[in-house]
N, C-alpha and C positions, 0 to 999 in steps of 0.2 A: 865121769859121774853123771846120772840120770838127771835132767831138770825136772824142779821140782811140778809136781801134778796138779796145776790150777784149775785145770777143767773140774776140780771138787765142787768150785761155786764162782763161776765166773761173774756173777753179778755181784760178788762183794768187792771189788775195784782191787787196786794195788794194795800190797801187804809190808809191811815193816817189823822188823826185829830187835827189840831190846836185849843187849846183853850185857850184865852186870858182874862182873870178876875183878877182883883186884890183881890178878895177873896179867901183866899187858899182852905179854907175848901169847897168852891164852886168848885173849879177846882178838889181837890180829889176826891170829890162826882162824879161829870162827868168821870174822868179816871176811877174810880171803876165801872161805869156802862159800858165803852167802851171794858175795859181789862175783864171782864166778858163775852163780845161777841167775843173776840178775834179780837178786830181793836185796832191797836196801835195809841198813842196819846202822844203830847207834849202839856204840859201845862207852859204859862208865864203870868207876871202878869202886864205887861206893854206893849203900843203900841210901844215905841222904841225896845223893845226885839224882838216884833213881826215882826217888819220892819227888823230886823238882820237877821231872818229867810227866810225873802222873798227871797233874793238873791241867798240862797244855798239849800232850800228845798221845795218841791211839795207837797200840802197839797189836798185832795178830798173835805175835808170840813172844815170849819173855824167857830168857835165859839167864837162872840166879844160880850163883856161887853159893854153897851151903852154909861155908865160912866166911863172912865180909868182915872188915876191920870196925866197922862203926856199927852193926847188926848181924844179926843171924839170918841166913836166906829165909826160912820158915817163918820169921814174923816177917819179913816183905813181902814174902807170899800171899801171907793172910790179909795184909793192908792193901796190895793191889787187886786182888779179887775183890775185895769190897768195892772201889771205885770203878773197875773195867772187869766184870766177871766173864765176859765174852774171850779176854784174852788165853791162850794155850801156855801154861807155863811148864818150862824142863827144869828139872834141878840136877846142876853139877857140883862134884866132889868127889874129893879123894879119898875122905875121912869118915863115909856116911854109915852109919849103924844102921840097924834092921828097923829100930826103932824111930830113926828119924826118918827113915823112908816112908814107914807105913803112915806116919803124920803128915808128910808133904803130901802122901797121894789121899789121904782123908781129907783136907783141906782143897783139895781141887788140883794138884798138879798132875800133868800128863805124862809125865816120864822122868826116870832118872839116867842120868850120863854118868859114868866114871871116869875119873883121871887116871893117867894122861888119855886126852880124849882120842877116840877113833873115828877118824875123818869120813869114813862108810856110815857109820852107826849115827855122828851126829846130824849128816844131811837126812837119812830116813828118819831120823825122829823129829827133825825141823818139817820135811814134808808131810808127816801123820799131824804135826801141832797146828799147820798153816790148816790141812783139809779139815782139821776139828774145829779151829775158830771159824773158817767159813760156814762149816754146819751148823755152827752155833748162832751165827749170826745169822743166816737163813732161816732157823727154827726159831729164832727169836720174835723174826720179820712173821714169819707164818702166824706165830702165838699170837701176835699183837693183832694181825689182821682178823683172826678168827676172834679174837675180843672185840674188837671193833664191830665185827658183823655181827656177834651176839649181842652187842649192846644197839645195834641199830636194827636187829629184827625184836628185840624185845619192846623197842620202843614203838616199832610199828604196831607190833599185837596190843600192847597198851593203848594205842592211839585208834583202834579201829572200834566201829561203831558196832559190831557185832562178837559177841563172846566168842573165847577160843579156849578149851581145855585140852591138854595130853593126857592121856591115860596108859598106864604100862601094860604089859602083857597079862597082869594079873588083877586088871581092873581097877588100879589102885590111883589117884590122880595124882599126876606128876607136875603139872604147872597150870596156870590159868591166866588170863591176863583180866585187867583192871574192869572192862564191863562185865564179866562174868561176876566181880565180887560187887558191884553197882546192883546187879538183877538179882542176884541171890543172898548179898548180904554174907559173904565167904571172907575169914579172914585168912592170910597164906598159912599161918601155922598150924590152923585147925583143918585146912581142906587137904593138905597134903597127906594127912594121913585117913583121910576118907576113901571108901571105895564109891565109884562114878553110881552105883547106884541108889546112895544115899542122897546123893545132888540132884541126878537128873530124876526127879520123881514125876511121872507122867501117867495117869489114869489110861488103862487099856491098851499100856505100851511096855512090851517082855522086852526088856532092855536089853536082857542078857542073849536070848535071841537074836534080837537084832546086831548084838555084834559079833555073834557067830557069824550070821549071814554074811556080814560086811567082809569079817576076815576070810571066810572060804571063798566067797564069791570075787575077793580081791578087787572091788569097785566102790565109789561113793554109794551113799542110801541118803534121802531126804525126806524127811518127815513135815509135811506142811499143816500148819493152823492145827497146832497142839496146846493143850494147857499144861503148862509147868507149876507145880506147886512149889513154892517158897517159903520160907519162915518169916521173911521180912517186907515182902512185896505182896503175898496173897497169890492169887493164882493171875498167871502172865500169860496171855497168847504168844506163842513163840511159833517159827520155825526152826527145825532140827536138823542138821547137817552131820553127817558120820562117816569118815574113810580111814581105811586102815594106813598105818606106818609100817613102812617095810625097810629094812639095813640095805647096804651095797650089794649084798650077797643074796639079796630076796627075802632075808630071814622076817619073822615076824617079831614088832618091836612094841606093837602096841595100836593105839587109835586117835586122832584127835576129831572131836567135837566140835560144830559152830553153833552158837546159840543166837538167833536172831527175833527180837523181840518186835512184832507185829502189831501192837497196841495202834501205833498212829495209823500204819496202814488199813488196818478195819476200820478206823472211825473215817478215814477218807473214803474208803468204800462204802461204807455206810451214808456219807454225807453225799456220795454222787450217786447213790442209791434214789435218797430222797429227793435230791434235785432234778434228778430222770423223772420220778413220780410225781414229783410237783409240776414238772412240765408237762408230763403227760394230761395232769388234770387241769393245768392251766390252759393245753388246748381242746379238752373236751369241754370245759367251761366255756370257752369262747364259743365253741359250735351250740352247745346246749343255749348260750345266750341268743344266738342269732336266730336258731331254729324256733325257742320260745317266744321271743320277743313280737315274732310277725304275728302269730297268733294273738297274743297280748293286746297287741294294738288294734288287731281288728275288733276285740272284744272291746277295747277301750273306747274306740269310736263308736261302737253301736250301743255303748250304753249312755254315751252322752247324747246320742238322737232318742234315747229312749226317757234319758232324762226330762229333755225339752219337752216330749209331748206325753208327761205323765207327773209333771211338776205338782199338780193339784190332788193325785193319787198318793196317800200316805203309803199303803201297801207298796206301791209300786216305788215310790220315793225310797222305802226302807230296803228293797229288794237291790234298788241301782247303788245305794250306800255299800252294802254287803259286797257286791260286785268289785267296787272301788277299792274295798279293802283285802280283797281277795287277789286284787290285780297287783297291787301295792305291796303285798309279801310275797307274791312270787317274784316280781322285780327286785325285790330287795334281796333275797336268797341266792338268787343269780348273781347279782350283783357282786354281794357279798364274797361267793365262792370266785369269783373271778378273781377279785382283788386279794385274796390270800393266796390263790394259786400263780398271780402273776410275777415274774420277775422283779426284782428290787430295781427302783429307779436308780440312776446313776449318780445322783446325789441327793440326800436326804432334804426335806421340806416339813414346815410345820403341820404338824399333825393333831387333831383334836381326841384328846382319849375319851371322849362319852361317845363319839362317833364309833372310835375303833373298839369299844364295848360293844357296841349295839353290832354292828356288823358281825363280830364273832359270836354274839350270842343268837344270832339268826340261823347259824350253821347248826347247833345242837338244840337249842329252846324247845323245838318241836319234839325232842327224844325224852325231854325231862319227865312230862307226865306219865308216859308208860313206864318210864323207871320210879315212878313213886318218888319223882325229888322236887321237893318246892323250891320255886324261884325267888330270891330277893335281890334286888337290885335298889342301892342308894347312891346317888351323885351329889357331891358339894357343887354348890350353885359357882358360874362365872372360871370354872377350871381353866387356867391357862393352858395353850398348847404347847408340844412338844417338839424338838427337831427331831426328825426321825425318817425312817423308810416307813410308809404306812402300813404296806400289805406285810412287814416283818414284826410290827409291834401286834398285828392281827395274830398273825403265827405263834407268837410269844403268849397272848391270850388265850389262842383256842388250845394250845396245849396246856398250859394250866386247867381250863376249865375243864378240858377232856380226863387229865388227871384226877382234879376233885371231882367229877362224873363217876371214875372208874373205882375210886375209894368207898362208893355207896352202894354195894351191890343190893343192898337189901331197902333202898332208899334213903331220903334224908332231907337236908336243907342245905342248898349251893347258895350264897350271898356275894355279891359282888359290892365293894363299896369303894367310891373315890372321893378322895380329898387333898389338901394342899397341905405338905409336911414340909415346914423349911423351905428350902429351895427347891423342892422337888413336887412331882405330882405323884401321888401313890395309889395303886390298886389293891385292894386288899381280896383275895379269893379264897373265902372259907369254905368248908365242907364238914358235916358231921359224922366222917365216916370213921375208919377203923384207926386212924393214926399212924404213926410212921416211928418203930421202935428207937430207942435214942442210940443204940448201936449203927443205925444206918441214917442217921441225919448228915453225919458227913460224906456220906458217899451218893445219895440221892442225885446229887447233880455229875456225877462220872457216869463217862460213855459208857454204855451196855450194861450198868447197873440196872435192874430189874427185880422185883420180887413177885411178877405175876407169872401166872404158869405159862409153860412154852406153847408160843404161838400168838400168846395175847399181847405180846408187846416187845421191841428189840431193847426197851432200855436208854434209848437216843430221844424222847420226848423232852423231858428236865433237862438234859444236857443241851439240846439245841436252844432251847428257851433261855438257857443261862448266859450260853455264849452270845445269843443275838443283844440280851440285855447289855452285856458289858460291851458289846461293840457299839451301842448307841449312848455308852456313858451310863447307863443306870445298874441294877442289881435287884437279885430276889433273895428274900429273906424267909426263912421257915420256921414257924413255931407249929407246934405237933404235941398232941397227947394222947398215947394210946388209949384207944376207947371212947376217946372225947371227939377228936377232929383234928383238922391241918391248916393253918392260913398261910398261904403263900402269898408275900408283900413284893408286887414289882414297882419298883421307880425308876423315874426318869427326871434329869433335870429340866427344870423349867425353862422355857425358851425366852432370849433375851428380849426386853422392848424392841419395837422396830419390825419384828418378823411374825406379819398376822395372816391366819389363814384366809383365803379367800370363800366370803360368805355368799351364798346366791339370797337375795332379797327381793319376794314376791311382791310387785307392786301392781297397782290396779291396772287393768288394759284398756288403753283407749280404743273404743269400737271405729273401726274404719271401713269403710267399704268403696265396693268401685274398682279393686285390683284385680289385674290380669296376671292370672296364674297358670302356671304349666307345672302337671304334677308326672314325673316318670317312677313308675314302680312295678316291678314284676308282679305283685300280689294284686290281683285283679280285684279280689273281695276288697282289700284293704282301699285301693283309688277309688272305688266307686263310693265308699261310705265317706272318704275325706272330699270326695268332688261334690256328694251332695250337702255335707256340711258347711263348705264353702259357699256353693250357690244359694243355699237357704240365709248365708249372712249377706248377699247382693253381690258376690265376686264373679268375675267371669274367669271360669276354669276351663283349663284343655288338659286332657289325660293322654298318657302313651304307658305303653307296657316295656317298651327296652330305651336303653341310651341312645342307640342310635337315632331311632323315630325322635325324641328330644332333640338331638343335632339339628336334624333335616328340619324340626320345626322354628329352630332358630334360624337356621339359615336363609328359610324361606322369609322370616318376617324378622328382618334384625330390629332390635330394641320394640319388637313387640309385645313384650312382658315385663310387666314389673317385679316379677317375684319367679323365681324355679326354685321346686323342688324335688330332689333325687335321692333314690336309693342308693346306697352305696354297693349292694352285690346285687347286680343284674346280670343276666346270662348276655353276652356278647361284649360289651364293653361296660365296665362298672360305674359308678359316679363320678370317681375321681377323673376318668379317661375324658368322661362325656364332659365335665365342668372345662377340662382343658380345650377342648374342640368349640364347646361354647363361647368361651372367652375370646377365640380367635374373631366370631361374628359379631357378638356383643360384650365387650371386653366390662362395662359397668352394670349387667345385670346381677342383682343380689340372687344368691344362691344358698338353699340351705340343705344341707347334704344328711338324710336321716338313713339309721343305720340299726339293725340289731345286733352290731359288732360293739360290745365296750372300748374306750380309749381309742377311738380311731382317730387318727392324724392325716391332715393332707400330706402327699407326699412330697410335696415342695412350697417354699414360701410363692407368695404374688407374684407374676413375671413381671410387672409394672404397676406404677401408681394409679394406673386407670381401671384396675381391677376392681369389680365391685365387691361390697360387702361377702364374710362366708361366714355361716353358721352352722355348727353341728348339733345334733340332736340324736339322742339314745332312745330307740324303742325298748319299752312302750312310752311315748310321750305321750301326757295330759294333754286335751286340747286346749288351756288357758295356757301352758308355755308356746303353742303354734299361734295363737291369737295374739300373743305379747310380740311375737317376733312380726307378724303381719303389722301391728299396729307402729310399727318401727321405720316401715318403709311406705312413703306416701307413693301415688301413682306417677310415674313419670312421665315425660312430656313426650307427645308422640311426633316421630318425625315424619 
């Protein structure tokens, strides 16, 4: 007798056979055959004994007599397979009818064995039954593994940030993940009846041709930055991926589409572009400030001399006042531009809203008369400050003012009103322009939403203003009527008491004469004017054109000067380096750094307590400010 073929499923472990027959001699015969083959077996004589084993023992093969004393074998077969479906059951009978055989096979029996038992036939049937059992176990394990893998795959697909759609060869949707449902508002029941062309609606994209090209080329295709038309989300910017699906033999099974929403990416790109432009504007503004402020300083000093010699001439005095106003206007425009373009400070500080409105208006006010727009400004008295980044507040205001100006292509009135409302400072920006249609009011702060003609705007101005306002704990509200105009109300929380913006209060200048002053500036005309003005006021002035010469002068005569004025940007060594070298020879000398650059800061704190005072002035400097500083420092004792 050949051994049982255990190689059919070696990973299923050892097997055992249940023998159920009321003929003890037959049970002993079957056990002998199985023992000879090394297969364990358990024999019982009744159906009840077999059912008792059902709860505690698993068998690979069961051999049931059709006619048992307490129940028929067909009923035992049915109850057994309900609890242990992987068992292979052989029916044994000496009185079987064709009807009972068909019934048993229909219920899951693997075979029928006639009595008296044929040893070879029994062995062969058991071998096949064991192989079937092991095949069932292995198949069930594979099915479970496939089900688990399918569950994991579906879970992964539903967790993906991108949408995923599978499409059959006829172009109809088969499956899609949760992200697709979110983007497009699809339900599972509806979507599986649709053709992919009904779902992926993109202007200027021939989806049929695209799918054919993907299938024929047998490689993925990607479409970047397209607009997907959806019923629930409107126009959605997306990247679309498309790849063919092939079977194991290479046959065409359909396509898989990936959908990536790029709304946030486009916003980030736009923000980066704006940041880059603002940085470039900031660099340009700083350069403009430096290059313009030097000539303005010369004009400033020249006009002061003119004022001193024409004080009794009304016409000359009137001209002098005009020059001062022009200088002030140029200075204000340059500084406002620089503040708006400058990067935000690390931490916010107190901001005067009235001053922020003024600085923002400086950048567009001169354009308004040419566009037939009247300007009306109304400030409530004693407005409290707000805690914010000053340049970002100006950016918000500039966006609102520019938006209001653009809303009046045929002219009108632009009004700004500031007042306290509750615990907030409110700024109303009102135009008498076209107004905003009601259907657009909920979208005006969305990124990339614009009603302007192509090339006239990206739709980011109000979006940025709105988010900057939220960043500072504020808000922007809108009221609009088509054909009448629009009011944008910007609100900021009032700054708590104890945080007061620094104010510069002009004080009378106490005249002081007889100071020994060293001036170092590469602007020769400026040096000559300043030297003449100081000498006219009784000071002893030495002037040089480079930082190196200033250091040499101090090295030759330590403690020889009461005050040193240094330009920040000079050829060779600049003002900061010249100051550091001067401190080596004369640590206590007061130093005034004058610069055409805005927001100049010393590179490092004083190196010792002996270091003298430091003042920083931004060109153009009014003579009154310089004289005020001169009044602060008395002549030093001469060693």
